[in-house]
C-alpha positions as CSV (number, residue, x, y, z in Angstrom):
1,X,76.0,-28.9,208.8
2,X,76.1,-32.7,208.5
3,X,73.7,-32.8,211.4
4,X,71.2,-30.7,209.4
5,X,71.6,-32.8,206.3
6,X,71.4,-36.1,208.2
7,X,67.8,-35.3,209.1
8,X,66.6,-34.9,205.5
9,X,69.3,-36.3,203.2
10,X,70.9,-39.3,204.9
11,X,73.7,-41.1,203.1
12,X,72.1,-44.6,203.1
13,X,69.5,-43.9,200.4
14,X,69.7,-44.5,196.6
15,X,67.3,-41.7,195.7
16,X,69.6,-39.1,194.2
17,X,67.1,-37.3,191.9
18,X,65.8,-34.7,194.4
19,X,65.7,-30.9,194.0
20,X,67.4,-28.8,196.8
21,X,67.3,-25.1,197.4
22,X,69.5,-23.0,199.7
23,X,67.8,-19.6,200.1
24,X,70.9,-18.0,201.6
25,X,73.7,-20.1,200.1
26,X,76.7,-17.8,200.9
27,X,79.9,-19.6,199.7
28,X,77.9,-22.7,199.0
29,X,79.0,-25.0,201.8
30,X,75.5,-26.5,202.3
31,X,75.1,-27.0,198.6
32,X,78.5,-28.7,198.3
33,X,77.7,-31.1,201.1
34,X,74.3,-31.9,199.6
35,X,75.9,-32.4,196.2
36,X,78.4,-34.9,197.7
37,X,75.5,-36.8,199.2
38,X,73.7,-36.9,195.9
39,X,76.8,-38.3,194.2
40,X,77.1,-41.0,196.9
41,X,73.4,-41.9,196.4
42,X,74.0,-42.0,192.7
43,X,76.7,-44.5,193.2
44,X,74.4,-46.7,195.4
45,X,71.7,-46.6,192.7
46,X,74.0,-47.3,189.8
47,X,76.8,-49.4,191.4
48,X,79.6,-47.7,189.5
49,X,81.6,-44.4,189.6
50,X,79.9,-41.5,187.8
51,X,81.1,-39.9,184.6
52,X,80.9,-36.2,183.6
53,X,77.7,-37.0,181.7
54,X,76.2,-38.4,184.9
55,X,77.1,-35.5,187.3
56,X,76.6,-32.6,184.9
57,X,72.8,-33.0,184.8
58,X,72.7,-33.2,188.7
59,X,74.6,-30.0,189.0
60,X,72.4,-28.4,186.3
61,X,69.0,-29.4,187.6
62,X,69.0,-30.6,191.2
63,X,70.7,-27.7,193.2
64,X,69.6,-24.1,193.4
65,X,71.2,-21.4,195.5
66,X,70.3,-17.8,196.2
67,X,72.3,-15.0,197.9
68,X,72.3,-11.3,197.7
69,X,76.1,-11.1,197.6
70,X,77.4,-11.6,194.0
71,X,80.9,-12.5,195.2
72,X,79.5,-15.2,197.5
73,X,77.7,-16.7,194.5
74,X,80.9,-16.7,192.5
75,X,82.6,-18.7,195.3
76,X,79.7,-21.1,195.6
77,X,79.9,-21.8,191.8
78,X,83.6,-22.5,192.1
79,X,83.1,-24.7,195.2
80,X,80.5,-26.9,193.4
81,X,82.8,-27.3,190.4
82,X,85.6,-28.5,192.7
83,X,83.2,-31.0,194.3
84,X,82.3,-32.3,190.9
85,X,85.9,-32.5,189.8
86,X,86.7,-34.4,193.0
87,X,84.1,-37.0,192.2
88,X,85.3,-38.0,188.7
89,X,88.5,-39.4,187.3
90,X,90.9,-36.7,185.9
91,X,90.9,-38.4,182.5
92,X,87.2,-37.5,182.2
93,X,87.7,-33.8,182.7
94,X,87.9,-33.3,178.9
95,X,85.2,-35.2,177.0
96,X,85.6,-36.8,173.6
97,X,83.3,-34.2,172.1
98,X,85.5,-31.5,173.6
99,X,82.4,-30.1,175.4
100,X,82.5,-28.1,178.5
101,X,82.7,-30.4,181.6
102,X,81.1,-28.0,184.0
103,X,77.7,-26.5,183.4
104,X,77.0,-22.8,183.7
105,X,75.6,-22.2,187.2
106,X,75.9,-18.5,187.9
107,X,72.7,-16.7,186.7
108,X,71.0,-20.1,186.2
109,X,71.2,-22.3,189.3
110,X,73.0,-19.9,191.6
111,X,71.4,-16.5,191.7
112,X,72.7,-13.2,193.1
113,X,69.2,-12.2,194.2
114,X,67.1,-11.4,197.3
115,X,65.3,-14.6,198.3
116,X,62.2,-12.5,199.1
117,X,62.1,-11.0,195.6
118,X,58.8,-12.3,194.2
119,X,59.8,-11.4,190.6
120,X,62.6,-14.0,190.2
121,X,61.7,-17.3,188.7
122,X,62.7,-20.3,190.9
123,X,61.6,-19.1,194.3
124,X,58.3,-17.2,193.8
125,X,55.9,-18.1,196.7
126,X,52.9,-19.0,194.5
127,X,54.2,-19.7,191.0
128,X,57.0,-22.0,192.3
129,X,55.2,-23.6,195.1
130,X,56.1,-27.2,195.8
131,X,59.0,-27.5,193.2
132,X,61.6,-28.5,195.8
133,X,62.1,-31.6,197.8
134,X,64.3,-29.9,200.4
135,X,65.1,-26.3,201.5
136,X,68.3,-26.2,203.5
137,X,70.8,-23.7,204.9
138,X,71.7,-21.2,207.5
139,X,69.7,-18.1,207.0
140,X,70.7,-14.8,208.6
141,X,69.0,-13.6,211.7
142,X,69.3,-10.9,214.4
143,X,67.3,-8.1,215.9
144,X,66.5,-5.5,213.3
145,X,67.9,-7.6,210.4
146,X,64.7,-7.3,208.3
147,X,64.9,-3.5,208.3
148,X,66.6,-1.5,205.5
149,X,70.3,-0.9,205.6
150,X,71.3,2.2,207.8
151,X,71.3,5.4,205.8
152,X,74.5,7.0,204.7
153,X,75.5,10.4,206.1
154,X,74.3,12.0,202.9
155,X,70.9,10.2,203.0
156,X,70.3,11.1,206.6
157,X,69.6,14.7,205.6
158,X,66.7,13.5,203.5
159,X,63.3,13.3,205.2
160,X,62.1,10.6,202.8
161,X,60.9,7.5,204.7
162,X,63.0,4.4,203.7
163,X,61.3,1.9,201.6
164,X,60.4,-1.5,203.0
165,X,62.8,-4.3,202.3
166,X,61.6,-7.2,200.1
167,X,61.4,-9.4,203.2
168,X,59.2,-6.8,204.9
169,X,56.9,-6.6,201.9
170,X,56.7,-10.5,201.8
171,X,55.9,-10.7,205.6
172,X,53.3,-8.0,205.3
173,X,51.6,-9.6,202.3
174,X,51.5,-13.1,203.9
175,X,50.8,-11.7,207.4
176,X,53.9,-13.3,208.9
177,X,54.8,-12.2,212.4
178,X,58.2,-10.6,212.8
179,X,59.3,-10.4,216.5
180,X,62.2,-8.0,217.1
181,X,62.3,-7.2,213.4
182,X,64.3,-10.4,213.0
183,X,64.4,-11.7,209.4
184,X,65.4,-15.2,210.4
185,X,62.0,-16.9,211.0
186,X,60.6,-15.2,207.9
187,X,62.7,-17.7,205.9
188,X,60.7,-20.5,207.4
189,X,57.4,-19.1,206.0
190,X,58.6,-18.8,202.4
191,X,60.7,-22.0,202.5
192,X,57.6,-24.0,203.5
193,X,55.7,-22.7,200.5
194,X,58.4,-23.9,198.1
195,X,58.7,-27.5,199.2
196,X,56.3,-30.2,198.0
197,X,53.9,-32.1,200.2
198,X,56.4,-34.7,201.2
199,X,59.4,-32.3,201.2
200,X,61.2,-30.9,204.2
201,X,62.7,-27.6,205.4
202,X,65.9,-28.1,207.4
203,X,67.6,-24.9,208.5
204,X,69.8,-23.4,211.2
205,X,68.0,-20.5,212.8
206,X,67.8,-18.3,215.8
207,X,66.9,-20.2,219.0
208,X,65.2,-17.0,220.2
209,X,62.0,-18.2,218.6
210,X,61.9,-20.7,221.5
211,X,62.6,-18.1,224.2
212,X,61.0,-14.8,223.1
213,X,58.1,-13.9,225.5
214,X,56.3,-11.0,223.9
215,X,53.0,-11.0,222.0
216,X,54.6,-11.1,218.5
217,X,56.7,-14.1,219.6
218,X,53.7,-16.0,220.9
219,X,52.0,-15.2,217.6
220,X,55.0,-16.5,215.6
221,X,55.1,-19.8,217.5
222,X,51.4,-20.3,217.0
223,X,51.8,-19.7,213.3
224,X,54.7,-22.1,213.0
225,X,53.4,-25.0,215.0
226,X,49.8,-24.7,214.0
227,X,50.7,-24.5,210.3
228,X,53.6,-26.9,209.7
229,X,54.4,-30.4,210.9
230,X,57.7,-30.3,212.7
231,X,59.8,-33.5,212.9
232,X,62.4,-32.1,215.3
233,X,63.9,-29.0,216.9
234,X,67.5,-29.1,218.1
235,X,68.3,-26.3,220.6
236,X,72.0,-25.4,220.3
237,X,71.8,-22.6,222.9
238,X,74.1,-24.5,225.4
239,X,76.7,-24.9,222.6
240,X,76.7,-21.4,221.2
241,X,80.4,-20.8,222.3
242,X,81.6,-24.3,221.6
243,X,80.2,-24.8,218.1
244,X,80.1,-21.1,216.9
245,X,83.1,-19.3,218.4
246,X,82.0,-15.9,217.2
247,X,78.3,-16.4,217.9
248,X,76.3,-13.8,219.9
249,X,72.8,-15.2,219.7
250,X,71.8,-18.8,220.3
251,X,71.0,-21.1,217.4
252,X,68.7,-24.0,216.7
253,X,68.0,-26.5,213.9
254,X,64.4,-26.9,212.7
255,X,63.2,-29.7,210.5
256,X,59.6,-29.6,209.3
257,X,57.2,-30.1,206.4
258,X,54.4,-28.0,205.0
259,X,51.5,-30.2,206.0
260,X,49.2,-28.8,208.7
261,X,49.6,-30.9,211.9
262,X,47.1,-32.3,214.3
263,X,47.3,-30.6,217.7
264,X,48.5,-33.9,219.4
265,X,51.1,-34.7,216.7
266,X,54.4,-35.0,218.6
267,X,57.8,-33.7,217.6
268,X,61.3,-34.4,219.0
269,X,63.1,-31.7,221.0
270,X,66.9,-32.2,221.3
271,X,68.9,-30.1,223.7
272,X,72.6,-31.2,223.5
273,X,75.1,-29.9,226.1
274,X,78.9,-29.4,225.9
275,X,81.0,-32.4,226.4
276,X,82.9,-32.2,229.7
277,X,85.1,-35.3,229.7
278,X,87.3,-36.2,232.7
279,X,89.7,-37.8,230.3
280,X,93.0,-36.0,229.8
281,X,93.2,-34.2,226.5
282,X,96.1,-32.7,224.5
283,X,96.8,-29.1,225.3
284,X,96.3,-28.0,221.7
285,X,92.7,-27.3,221.0
286,X,91.2,-29.7,218.4
287,X,89.8,-28.0,215.3
288,X,86.6,-30.0,215.6
289,X,84.7,-31.5,218.5
290,X,82.0,-34.0,219.2
291,X,78.9,-32.9,221.1
292,X,76.5,-35.4,222.4
293,X,72.8,-35.7,222.6
294,X,72.2,-37.7,225.7
295,X,69.0,-39.6,226.7
296,X,68.0,-36.8,229.1
297,X,68.5,-34.3,226.3
298,X,65.6,-35.8,224.3
299,X,62.0,-34.8,224.9
300,X,58.8,-35.1,223.0
301,X,56.0,-32.5,222.9
302,X,52.9,-32.0,221.0
303,X,52.4,-29.3,218.4
304,X,49.7,-27.8,220.7
305,X,52.3,-27.5,223.5
306,X,54.9,-26.1,221.1
307,X,52.4,-23.5,219.9
308,X,50.8,-22.4,223.1
309,X,53.1,-23.1,226.1
310,X,56.1,-20.8,226.1
311,X,57.5,-22.7,229.1
312,X,58.2,-26.0,227.4
313,X,61.2,-24.8,225.5
314,X,63.4,-23.4,228.3
315,X,62.2,-26.0,230.9
316,X,62.9,-29.0,228.7
317,X,66.2,-27.6,227.6
318,X,67.6,-28.4,231.1
319,X,64.9,-30.3,232.9
320,X,62.5,-33.2,232.3
321,X,58.7,-33.9,232.2
322,X,58.4,-33.8,236.0
323,X,60.2,-30.4,236.1
324,X,57.8,-29.1,233.5
325,X,54.7,-30.4,235.4
326,X,56.0,-28.7,238.6
327,X,56.7,-25.4,236.8
328,X,53.3,-25.4,235.2
329,X,51.6,-26.2,238.5
330,X,53.3,-23.2,240.3
331,X,53.1,-20.8,237.3
332,X,49.4,-20.3,238.2
333,X,50.4,-18.5,241.4
334,X,50.9,-14.7,241.7
335,X,54.2,-13.2,240.6
336,X,55.6,-9.7,240.5
337,X,54.7,-9.3,236.8
338,X,51.1,-10.1,237.6
339,X,51.1,-7.8,240.6
340,X,52.4,-4.9,238.5
341,X,49.7,-5.5,235.9
342,X,47.1,-5.5,238.7
343,X,48.4,-2.1,240.0
344,X,49.7,-3.7,243.2
345,X,53.4,-3.1,242.6
346,X,55.8,-0.8,240.8
347,X,59.1,-2.2,239.4
348,X,62.1,-1.1,237.5
349,X,65.7,-2.0,236.9
350,X,68.3,0.1,238.7
351,X,69.9,3.1,237.0
352,X,72.7,2.8,234.4
353,X,75.7,4.9,235.3
354,X,77.4,4.6,231.9
355,X,79.1,7.8,230.9
356,X,77.4,9.7,233.7
357,X,76.7,12.7,231.5
358,X,73.1,13.2,232.6
359,X,72.0,14.1,236.1
360,X,68.6,12.9,237.4
361,X,67.4,16.0,239.3
362,X,64.7,14.2,241.2
363,X,67.3,11.9,242.9
364,X,69.5,14.7,244.3
365,X,70.6,13.8,247.9
366,X,69.0,10.4,247.8
367,X,70.7,7.3,249.2
368,X,72.6,5.4,246.5
369,X,73.4,1.7,246.9
370,X,76.1,1.0,244.3
371,X,77.8,-2.1,245.9
372,X,78.4,-5.2,243.8
373,X,76.9,-7.4,246.5
374,X,74.8,-7.0,249.6
375,X,76.9,-6.5,252.7
376,X,78.0,-9.8,254.4
377,X,76.1,-8.8,257.6
378,X,72.9,-8.3,255.7
379,X,70.5,-11.2,255.6
380,X,66.8,-10.3,254.7
381,X,66.7,-6.6,255.6
382,X,68.9,-3.7,254.5
383,X,68.9,-0.6,256.7
384,X,68.8,2.4,254.3
385,X,70.4,4.6,256.9
386,X,73.6,2.7,256.4
387,X,73.7,3.6,252.7
388,X,75.4,6.9,251.9
389,X,73.5,9.8,250.3
390,X,74.8,11.2,247.0
391,X,74.5,14.9,246.1
392,X,74.1,14.0,242.4
393,X,73.1,10.8,240.7
394,X,74.3,10.8,237.2
395,X,73.4,8.3,234.5
396,X,74.3,7.4,230.9
397,X,73.2,9.9,228.3
398,X,71.0,7.4,226.5
399,X,69.4,6.1,229.7
400,X,65.7,7.1,229.9
401,X,64.6,7.8,233.5
402,X,60.9,8.2,233.7
403,X,59.2,6.1,236.5
404,X,61.1,6.5,239.8
405,X,58.3,5.4,242.0
406,X,59.8,1.9,242.3
407,X,62.6,3.4,244.5
408,X,60.1,4.4,247.1
409,X,59.0,2.6,250.3
410,X,58.0,-0.1,251.0
411,X,60.9,-1.4,248.8
412,X,62.4,-4.8,247.9
413,X,65.8,-5.0,246.1
414,X,66.6,-8.2,244.1
415,X,70.1,-9.0,242.7
416,X,69.6,-9.9,239.1
417,X,72.2,-12.6,239.0
418,X,72.7,-15.5,241.4
419,X,75.9,-16.6,243.2
420,X,77.4,-19.8,241.8
421,X,79.0,-20.3,245.2
422,X,75.8,-20.2,247.2
423,X,73.5,-21.3,244.4
424,X,71.1,-18.5,245.3
425,X,69.7,-15.2,244.2
426,X,69.5,-12.5,246.9
427,X,66.8,-10.1,247.9
428,X,66.4,-7.7,250.8
429,X,63.6,-5.6,252.2
430,X,64.8,-2.0,252.6
431,X,64.0,-0.4,256.0
432,X,64.1,3.4,255.6
433,X,63.7,6.2,258.1
434,X,62.7,8.4,255.1
435,X,58.9,8.5,255.0
436,X,58.9,8.3,251.2
437,X,62.1,7.1,249.6
438,X,64.1,3.8,250.0
439,X,67.4,3.6,248.1
440,X,68.5,4.1,244.5
441,X,70.3,1.1,243.1
442,X,72.4,0.3,240.0
443,X,71.2,-1.8,237.1
444,X,72.6,-5.0,238.6
445,X,69.6,-4.8,241.0
446,X,65.9,-4.7,240.5
447,X,63.7,-2.5,242.7
448,X,60.1,-3.4,243.6
449,X,57.6,-1.1,245.5
450,X,54.7,-2.9,247.2
451,X,51.4,-1.0,246.7
452,X,49.2,-3.5,248.5
453,X,47.5,-2.3,251.7
454,X,49.5,-4.5,254.0
455,X,52.7,-4.5,252.0
456,X,52.5,-8.3,252.2
457,X,53.8,-9.2,248.8
458,X,57.4,-8.1,249.3
459,X,57.5,-10.3,252.4
460,X,56.6,-13.3,250.3
461,X,58.9,-12.2,247.5
462,X,61.9,-11.7,249.8
463,X,61.4,-15.2,251.1
464,X,61.1,-16.8,247.7
465,X,63.9,-15.0,246.0
466,X,66.4,-16.0,248.7
467,X,65.3,-19.7,248.5
468,X,66.8,-22.4,246.3
469,X,63.4,-22.6,244.6
470,X,64.0,-19.2,242.9
471,X,67.3,-20.5,241.3
472,X,65.6,-23.7,240.3
473,X,62.7,-21.8,238.7
474,X,64.8,-19.2,236.9
475,X,67.4,-21.8,235.9
476,X,64.7,-23.7,234.1
477,X,62.7,-20.8,232.6
478,X,65.4,-18.2,231.8
479,X,66.8,-17.8,228.3
480,X,70.2,-17.0,229.8
481,X,70.8,-18.8,233.1
482,X,72.0,-22.3,232.4
483,X,73.1,-21.4,228.9
484,X,75.8,-18.8,229.1
485,X,75.3,-16.2,231.9
486,X,74.1,-16.2,235.6
487,X,72.0,-13.1,235.2
488,X,68.3,-13.2,234.4
489,X,66.6,-10.7,232.2
490,X,64.3,-8.3,234.1
491,X,61.2,-9.7,232.4
492,X,62.2,-13.2,233.4
493,X,63.1,-12.3,237.0
494,X,59.6,-11.1,237.7
495,X,57.9,-14.4,236.7
496,X,59.0,-16.3,239.8
497,X,55.8,-17.6,241.6
498,X,54.9,-16.2,245.0
499,X,53.0,-18.3,247.5
500,X,49.6,-17.2,248.8
501,X,49.6,-15.4,252.2
502,X,52.1,-13.2,254.1
503,X,54.9,-15.2,255.7
504,X,56.6,-13.8,258.8
505,X,60.2,-13.7,257.8
506,X,61.4,-11.7,260.8
507,X,62.2,-14.9,262.7
508,X,64.2,-16.5,259.9
509,X,68.0,-16.5,260.5
510,X,69.4,-19.0,258.0
511,X,68.9,-20.0,254.4
512,X,67.9,-23.5,255.5
513,X,65.1,-21.9,257.4
514,X,64.1,-19.9,254.3
515,X,64.1,-23.1,252.2
516,X,62.0,-24.9,254.7
517,X,59.3,-22.2,254.8
518,X,59.3,-21.8,251.0
519,X,58.9,-25.5,250.6
520,X,56.0,-25.6,253.0
521,X,54.2,-22.6,251.5
522,X,54.5,-24.0,248.0
523,X,53.4,-27.5,249.3
524,X,56.4,-29.2,247.6
525,X,56.5,-32.9,248.1
526,X,59.7,-34.9,248.8
527,X,59.9,-35.8,245.1
528,X,59.4,-32.1,244.1
529,X,62.3,-31.0,246.4
530,X,64.5,-33.8,245.1
531,X,64.0,-32.3,241.6
532,X,65.1,-28.9,243.0
533,X,68.2,-30.3,244.7
534,X,69.4,-32.5,241.9
535,X,69.0,-29.6,239.4
536,X,71.0,-27.2,241.6
537,X,73.6,-29.8,242.5
538,X,74.1,-31.5,239.1
539,X,72.3,-30.0,236.1
540,X,72.9,-26.3,236.5
541,X,76.5,-26.4,237.7
542,X,77.3,-28.8,234.9
543,X,75.8,-26.4,232.3
544,X,77.7,-23.4,233.6
545,X,81.1,-25.0,234.2
546,X,83.8,-25.1,231.5
547,X,85.5,-28.1,233.1
548,X,84.0,-31.4,234.3
549,X,82.2,-31.1,237.7
550,X,81.1,-33.6,240.3
551,X,78.2,-34.8,238.2
552,X,80.7,-36.2,235.6
553,X,82.6,-38.2,238.3
554,X,82.2,-42.0,238.6
555,X,79.7,-43.4,241.1
556,X,80.9,-44.8,244.4
557,X,81.7,-48.5,244.7
558,X,81.4,-50.9,247.6
559,X,79.9,-54.0,249.1
560,X,77.7,-54.7,252.1
561,X,74.9,-52.4,253.1
562,X,73.2,-50.0,250.7
563,X,75.1,-47.0,252.0
564,X,78.3,-48.1,250.3
565,X,76.8,-47.3,246.9
566,X,75.5,-43.8,247.7
567,X,74.4,-42.5,244.3
568,X,73.0,-45.7,242.8
569,X,71.3,-46.7,246.1
570,X,69.4,-43.4,246.2
571,X,68.6,-43.8,242.5
572,X,67.1,-47.2,243.1
573,X,65.2,-46.2,246.2
574,X,63.6,-43.4,244.2
575,X,62.9,-45.7,241.3
576,X,61.2,-48.3,243.5
577,X,59.1,-45.6,245.2
578,X,57.8,-44.4,241.9
579,X,56.9,-47.9,240.7
580,X,55.0,-48.6,243.9
581,X,53.2,-45.3,243.8
582,X,51.8,-46.4,240.4
583,X,51.2,-50.1,240.9
584,X,50.6,-50.4,244.7
585,X,52.8,-50.3,247.8
586,X,52.1,-54.0,248.4
587,X,54.1,-55.0,245.3
588,X,57.3,-57.0,245.9
589,X,59.8,-54.7,244.1
590,X,63.5,-55.3,244.7
591,X,66.7,-54.2,243.0
592,X,70.3,-55.5,242.6
593,X,73.4,-53.4,242.0
594,X,76.2,-55.2,240.2
595,X,79.8,-54.3,241.0
596,X,83.2,-55.4,239.5
597,X,84.8,-58.2,241.5
598,X,88.2,-56.5,241.7
599,X,89.8,-53.2,241.3
600,X,88.9,-53.1,237.6
601,X,86.4,-50.3,236.9
602,X,84.0,-50.6,234.0
603,X,82.9,-47.4,232.2
604,X,79.3,-48.5,232.8
605,X,77.1,-49.5,235.7
606,X,74.4,-52.1,235.7
607,X,71.4,-52.6,237.9
608,X,68.4,-54.9,237.7
609,X,64.9,-54.1,239.0
610,X,63.0,-57.2,240.0
611,X,59.3,-56.4,239.4
612,X,57.6,-59.2,241.4
613,X,60.0,-61.3,243.5
614,X,58.5,-62.0,247.0
615,X,61.0,-62.5,249.7
616,X,63.9,-60.9,247.9
617,X,65.7,-58.1,249.9
618,X,64.7,-54.6,248.8
619,X,68.3,-53.7,247.7
620,X,71.3,-56.0,247.3
621,X,74.8,-55.5,246.0
622,X,76.3,-58.4,244.0
623,X,79.7,-58.9,242.2
624,X,79.6,-59.6,238.5
625,X,80.4,-63.3,238.3
626,X,78.9,-64.5,235.1
627,X,81.6,-65.7,232.6
628,X,82.4,-63.1,230.0
629,X,79.9,-60.5,231.3
630,X,82.6,-58.0,232.2
631,X,84.0,-58.2,228.7
632,X,80.6,-58.0,227.2
633,X,79.8,-54.8,229.2
634,X,83.1,-53.2,228.1
635,X,82.3,-54.1,224.5
636,X,78.8,-52.7,224.8
637,X,80.3,-49.4,225.9
638,X,82.9,-49.4,223.2
639,X,80.5,-50.4,220.4
640,X,77.3,-48.7,221.4
641,X,77.7,-46.3,224.3
642,X,80.8,-44.3,223.5
643,X,80.1,-40.8,222.1
644,X,80.0,-41.0,218.3
645,X,79.1,-38.3,215.9
646,X,76.5,-38.9,213.2
647,X,78.7,-37.1,210.7
648,X,80.9,-39.1,208.3
649,X,83.9,-37.0,209.5
650,X,83.4,-38.1,213.1
651,X,82.8,-34.5,214.2
652,X,79.8,-32.5,215.3
653,X,76.7,-33.9,217.1
654,X,76.2,-37.5,218.1
655,X,74.0,-39.5,220.3
656,X,74.8,-41.2,223.7
657,X,73.0,-44.5,224.2
658,X,71.9,-46.4,227.3
659,X,70.3,-49.9,227.5
660,X,67.0,-50.9,229.1
661,X,65.8,-54.4,228.6
662,X,63.2,-56.8,230.1
663,X,64.1,-60.5,230.8
664,X,62.1,-63.0,232.8
665,X,63.4,-65.7,235.2
666,X,61.8,-68.3,237.5
667,X,62.2,-68.2,241.2
668,X,60.4,-70.8,243.5
669,X,58.4,-72.1,240.6
670,X,57.1,-68.6,239.9
671,X,57.8,-66.4,236.9
672,X,59.5,-63.1,237.7
673,X,60.1,-60.2,235.4
674,X,63.3,-58.3,235.6
675,X,64.2,-54.9,234.1
676,X,68.0,-54.3,233.7
677,X,69.5,-50.9,233.1
678,X,73.0,-50.2,231.8
679,X,74.2,-46.6,231.7
680,X,77.6,-44.8,231.7
681,X,79.4,-44.6,235.1
682,X,78.8,-40.9,235.8
683,X,76.9,-39.6,238.8
684,X,74.5,-37.5,236.6
685,X,73.0,-40.7,235.1
686,X,72.2,-42.0,238.6
687,X,70.6,-39.1,240.4
688,X,67.2,-39.3,242.2
689,X,65.6,-37.2,239.5
690,X,66.9,-39.6,236.8
691,X,65.5,-42.5,238.9
692,X,62.1,-40.8,238.6
693,X,62.5,-40.2,234.9
694,X,63.5,-43.8,234.2
695,X,60.8,-45.2,236.5
696,X,58.2,-43.1,234.6
697,X,59.4,-44.5,231.3
698,X,59.1,-48.1,232.7
699,X,55.6,-47.6,234.1
700,X,54.5,-46.0,230.8
701,X,55.9,-49.0,228.9
702,X,54.2,-51.5,231.2
703,X,50.9,-49.7,231.0
704,X,51.0,-49.5,227.2
705,X,51.9,-53.2,226.9
706,X,49.1,-54.0,229.2
707,X,46.7,-51.9,227.1
708,X,47.7,-53.8,223.9
709,X,47.4,-57.2,225.7
710,X,44.0,-56.5,227.1
711,X,42.5,-54.6,224.2
712,X,43.1,-51.0,225.4
713,X,42.2,-51.8,229.0
714,X,44.7,-52.3,231.8
715,X,44.8,-53.3,235.3
716,X,47.7,-51.5,237.0
717,X,47.6,-54.1,239.8
718,X,49.1,-56.7,237.5
719,X,52.6,-55.5,236.5
720,X,53.7,-58.8,235.0
């Protein structure tokens, strides 16, 4: 809540005279918090404590709340009165004129109405357009939530078609897309109409708007990001269980204005992750927690990308710009979904046993594979003759069984979830002696029938789905993997790219061999494969674990050759390679790793990149010897780096800082530019992929500075 308000109503501002609307106020918690901030701002502007006569007009004019539940509105009124009473001295509760201290709110400022009722003054789309500075709150959402309430038993006997809800009427009138019949995003449309040109909407909403893939979802994103200027989106999907214990669907926070954006206008995309500290904590669970937005959790994207590229949201939630470029590059290749659309494959999820009240007659006597995992002795091929036949295959009563052709040969079975132990999905080609049928499988598997003349696609698919690349791709693009579950949705599973050609997988006898062939067929570079490995070794396990994993451990220490600092040495080698790839391999780029001189361990690590220092060894390790530097680094961590919440209470979301700074020095009468990096001492900050990301930021900064210096022209050969 404080995180939402910080974006539009920060404490350090003296402007208290703003109008605020909560279109789904419930018990009034957002309004109370906003009122407290207005009181604080009033104090800043007037340099004294407020009286009843000061706060009464604010409560009467500046805050408006709407909710369909009359009891919730009563509670909201009471909560606002308590907030006002808390802000003034008790002796002022009764005024000299014996007038009422608290203004009437219910029925005036707090309304028990439907926000989409266009007949109520105060939130009509056209008549009340632009009358608010801010629209805030946590609107309801959920599949089917825009539909009318379910009929009672008595009403079910009536054949009368239910009337549209007011939200449905509003969406229809203003042609607002409603994916999955979810009312949540519809609040965005009406809220934007009610704020003024400089106003902002700041609301908690469903993060599904970022992940939905169907046509209506694409239409909604285009409507949102082509119509309104977004300042930021905070994706809370990874925190759904940590911040909202009872949450089922993922949430996000959106902050935007009503002005139409330029396509290249950028917005911030924040993707915080759960805090997994190695420090020992008390057994008792704390009532509140701090969650941190780290540097790698911050991305920028244009409104055009936000509107048109569905991949940016899941990929940047766990990956970086290089991951996004790799995914985009390979997404142009064939995949199972494209093959089905072209009539070259049939696919379906396995059957759902459920209550087993319905028999599927066409499947009598067929081989039924119902194991939880593929047998240990099965690698890339499953012999159907080893799978027992079943006289009857019974499924759940509500399970619709129509297209069974996907169970016929030539057949590929794909496990819909990956193993956290091996880090892989699994797929096998089914070899069957039956001229027509393969095997029937349960819903935990996905069946594909290859309809191409040479049955070449399932060979390629079998290779790819067993490779680490498949886990990398689905981990970055799925709405579930990496957030709360290891199983991909069927519509996500079939989007994994397939390389051109028909690989011979009959000679492959290990997963390493599978990876090698997949990497070759996709033409993945060393840098590409390092992205894959780092994601699977650090990012994905860290996202799925409930306790700190290896990526949260401190980096290795040592002196001597570069091998004694394994993580940071590899980070710097990668960093230097990226810099040289941009500015030339002939450039004299070197690096220094600084270590503590004794057993003392700082909570941060420091390295320096020497951008043009001829004769200096490529990589050196030096003890920190400068007077007071150890103390200064410890103080930097304590004052600036340590996780701190942006909320006044010290709870909620905060930002983790790192330090990058340039500083010149002279060596052999020549000026050399240095670039020093100070980051927390955790392995995940010093991976090879982070080396690429940090080096990309440095090269962009150098090129932009060169452009400014040379009047929008630059010579990459001169990096000083």
